[in-house]
N, C-alpha and C positions, 0 to 999 in steps of 0.2 A: 176251506182255504186256511191253511195253518202257516205259522211262521217259524223262525229259526229255533226257538226254544222248545218246540213241540216234541222233539224226539228223545228227550232224556228219560228213557224208559228201560229199566232192567238190563239184561244182557243181550248179546247180539243174536242168540239162538234160544227161543223159548217156544216149546210145542203148544203152549196155550194161546199164542198169538198167530193170526193168519198171515199168509204171505202178502206182502204189500210192495208198492213202489212209491218213490218220491218224485215229484215233478217240480222243478225249480224254474220259474219264469224269469229270464234275465233280460228280456227286451232287446234293444239294438241301438246302434249309434244315432238313429234318427227318431228314437222314441223317448224313453224316460231320461236319457242322458242330457237333454237340452237344458234342463234346469240346473244341471250340475256343472255347466261350463264356467270357467275355462279348464277345470280339472279333467273333464271327460274328453277334452281335445286330444290328450296324449295317452290316455289309459281308459279302457272300458270301465264304466262306473262300478260293475260288480266286483272288480279287482282292486278298487280303492281300499286302502288299509284304514281300519278303525281299531283302536286299542291294540295295535301291533299285528293285526291279521287282516286278510282280505275279507270283504263283506261275505263273499260266498263261503269262506272257510267255516264260519260259524254255522251256516246252514248245513253244510256237508257233515260237520262234526255232530250236529244234532241228529241228522237223518241216520248216520252210521250207527247210532245207538238204538234204533228201532229194531225190536226182535223180528227176525225172519224177513228183513228187507231184501228184496231181490236185486234191485238196482236203483240208481239215481239217474233221472233223465233231466237234462237241461235243455230248455227250448228258447231260442233267440235267433236274431239275425246278424250277430257279430261273426266275423271271420273266425273259424274254429282254431286257427293257428295262434290267435291271441291268448287262448286258454290252455294250450298244450302243456306249458310248464306247470301251471296250477294243477291241472288234472293229474300230472305225474306225481306232484308233491302230495296231494291228498290221497291218491291211490296207495302210495307207499306208507302214508301215515295211518290210514284207516282200513286199508284192504277192502274197499267196497267198489263194486263195479259202477262206473260212470259212463254215460253216453251223452253226446251232444247232438241234438237234432236241430239243424239249421233251417230257418225259414228263408226262402228265396226273396220274400218281400214281407213287409209288416202285415201280420194277419190278425192283430189284436190279441188281447190277453187270453181269450178263449179260442180264437181261431187256430192257434198253433196246436192246442190240445186236440181240436177236432181233426186238423190236417194229419197229425201223427197218431191218430187213434189206434191204428193197427199195431204200430211199434209199441205204444203204451200198453196195449192189452196182451202182448206176447207173454206166454207163460201163465195167463189167466190169474193175475193178482186179485186177491180178495178185496183189497182196499187200496186207495190212492191218497197220497198227501200232495196237496198243491200249495207251493210256497212262492211268495214274491221275494226276489233277491234283495230289495231295498226295504223290507219290512221286518223289524226286529222285535222280539219279545222274549222275556225270560219266563218260560212256562214249566221249568223242570219240576218244581214242587208239586204242580197239579197233575203231572203225568206219571207219577210213580205207580207201580202196579197196584198197590193197595187202594189207590184213589180212582182206578179206572172205572169201576162200577158206578161210583158217585158221579164221575164226569159224564158217563154215558146217560145216566138218569137226568142230569141237568140239561144235557143237549136235547133230550127228548121233551123236556118240559118247557123249555124257553123258546117260544116262537119269535122269529125276527120278521117284522112286518114292513119295515121301511128301510131304505138305503140312502147313503150319502156318498158323494164323491170322496175319495181318499184325501185326508187333510195334508196340506203341504208342510205346515209349520207347527202342528199341535202335538204335544206329548201328553197322553192320557193314561188312565189306570184301568181301562176296560178295552178288551179286544173281542171283536165279534168273530167267531169261528163258524163258518157255514158248513153244514153237513146235510146231505139228502136223507130223508127218512122214507121208508116204504113199509107197506103192510102186507104185500104179497109179491110173488115173483113176477106176476103180470104187471104190477105197478112199477117194479124195477125196470122192466123192459121199456115201459112207456117213458119213465123219467130219463133214461139214458139215450133215448132216440130223439135227437134234436128236431128232426123233421116232423115228428108227431107232437112234441111238446111246444116247439117254437117254429111253426111252418113259415112264418114271415121272414125268418133268418136263414132258411136252408140254403139259399143261393148267394148269400153275402160272402165277399172275400174277407171282410174284416168283422170279426165277432168279438164283442167286448164282454168279458166275464161279469163285470159289476152291473152294467146297465142292461145288457141283452139277456143275461142268464139269471143272475141272482135276484134282480128285482121282480121278474115274472114268477120266480119260485116263491118269493116272499108273498106275492099276491095270492098264490095258491096254497099258502100256509105249509110249504114244504121246506122252509128254511129255519134253521135253529142257531142259537148262539150260546156261548159259554162266557160268563163274566170272569175276568182274570184280575186278581188282586195284586198285580205286579206291573212293572213298567212295560210299555210298548211304544214304539215310535216308527214313523216312516221317514226314510231319508230321501227327501226330494231336493233339498238345497244343501250346499256346503255347510251352512250354519247348523243344520240338523245333524250333520256328520260329527261335529264337535260335541253336540248334546248326547248323541248316541254313544260315542266313544267314552264319554264320562260315565254314562249309565253302566256300560259293560265293565269299565275299570272298577266301578264300585262293586259290581257283582264279583269280579276277580278277588276282591278283598275277602270274600267269604268262601268262594269255590276254588280259587287257584291263586293264593297269595304269593306264590313264588314267581308269578308272571309280573308282579309289580316291583319296581325298583325302590330301593331304600338307601338312606345315607349310611355308608359303612366304612368309616375310616377317613384318613386325611386325603386320600387320593380320589375320593368320590365326591360328586357335586352335592349341594344342599338340596334335599328332596322334601317337598311339602305336599301332603295329600297324595292322591293317586297319580302315579307316573309310570309310563312304560318306556324303557330305553333299550334299543337294540344293542347287543353285545359288541357290535363292530363300530358303534358311534364313539367319537373322541370328545369327551365333555370335560372342560377344565374344572378342577375342584372348587374354584371360587364362584362358579355359575350356580344360579338358583333356579330350580325347575319345579313347577306345580303351583296350584293343583291342576289336574286334568290336562296333562301334557303327554303326547306321544312323540318319541324321537325315533326315526327310522334308521335303516342301515346306512353307514358311510357318512353320517352327519358329523360336522366339526363345530364345536361351540367353544368360543374363546372365554378369557377371564372376565368376570363380572357381568356376564350376560344374565338377563332375567327373562324367563318364559313362563307364561301361565295361560291356561285355557286355549291351547293351540295344538295343531298337528304339524310336525316338521317332517317333510317327506325326504326320500333318499337323496344323498349327495349334497345336501344344503350346507352352506358355511355361514355361520353367524359370528361376526367378529366382536372384538372387545367392547364390553359395556353396552351392547345393543339391547333393546327391549322389544319383546314380541308378546302381544296380548290379544286374545280372541282373534286368532288368525290361522290360516292354512298357508304354509310356505311351500311352493311347488318344487319339484325335483330340480336339483343342481342350481338353485338360486343362491344369491350372495347378499347378505345384509351387512353393510359397512359399520365401522366403529361409531358408537354413540348414536346410531340411527334408532328410530322408534317406529314400530309397525303395530297398529292396533285397530280393532274393530269394535262393534257393539256386541254385547252379550246376545246370544241367539234368543229370539222371541221377545227380547226386551223392548224392541222398538219396531213399529211398522211405518215410521215416518217416510213419506216419499220425498226424496231430495232431488231438486232440479238444478241443472247448470245450463250453460249456454248450448251445449250439444248433447248432453246425456241426462238420464234420470235413473235413479236406483233406489231401492229400499235399503235403509241402513241395516247392515248385517255384519258378519265377520269380514275381515279383510282377506282377500285371496290373491296369492301370487301364482301365475301359471308357471310353466317350466322355464328355467334359466332366466329368471328376472334378477336384475341387479339394482339394489337400493344403495346409493352412494352414502358415504359417511355423513352423519349428522342430519340427514333428512328425516322428516316426519310424514309418514303415510297413514292416514286415518280414514277408515270406512271406504276403502277403495277395492275395486276389482281390476287386476292388472293382467293383461293378456301376455302370452309367452314372449320371451326374448326381448323384453323391453328394459332399458336402463333408465332409472329414475334419478335424475340429477338435481331435482328440487323437490320441495314438499308438495303433497297433494292431499286434498280433503274431499270426501263425498263425490268421487268421480269414478267413471269407468274408463280406464286408460287403454286405448286400442293400440 
């Protein structure tokens, strides 16, 4: 089970590497997207933009660099039409074959792999990469060809005996990568035959990769890990999206500095730290952006605006002298003059806040699609559902 940074390896065609396939698990509208509301109400979570790109883009980019990759398979229960534009974009960009395998119902993280096993094994790939779409890691330095032998040796020597549920809000410096090990062809047949290895799960409709497959493998000493000395994070909540966006922009500074915006003359805004601004955005020169800010396409930012540690999505208008801190502003929203929208830094507080009707954990402030914050209001630590007009100030509330 590898994640988005795993594929930064050599060239696209290398005779020394076996043919392989990548499988990206993208879930569905009733699965992993629940924790990502209200943003996932209007866009599939895998297409949410971080550091100026869709989550899935970084996974496809990494997979496309695996030598002798046959194809990328995406498994989920979303409507395929929601991804058609994205598939066209990445196909033209990376020239890699992508297929979407849609589940008719939620089958669990391993159930989809089992259900589509015939499609997955077409062409007899020698190896498979399995990725979670909301799990990010920068592993490029460890996956260079000269380190492959060392990596394999480490995978063989480190046994993984225990398992934990994926963390929601933790960013750490170690990533467990699971890989099956075999000593003979007969053992390979046994390991990949779920009915023999896990007979109690052979008739289940829902098969969980972590609990139903990996934990039994750990008990049998068939599971291995590799310790990674770089960042990794899992995006379960919008607050983690801001954290992960920051990590990737920091990576851009070393791997792709041209992707970051800089202060460049009288007509450009003041840039502090890592900032990504779409070329179609209209930002006033007196605005100050950063650190850790992403501005999407079609955004308009007025004079004197201050934005830090935030993601501003497509079509947003932020008027004169407004301030946005630790927030995600949804598509086509409007923030009035001198308004202030702010949240808590991600992971900085786990305080449960109660009001007369709602309760929430303090986190970044989130605006759904087409929210309007009137001039001079203060919105602090709130989750605002789509199409709502905020005519007064609110604090620590979920605004339905």
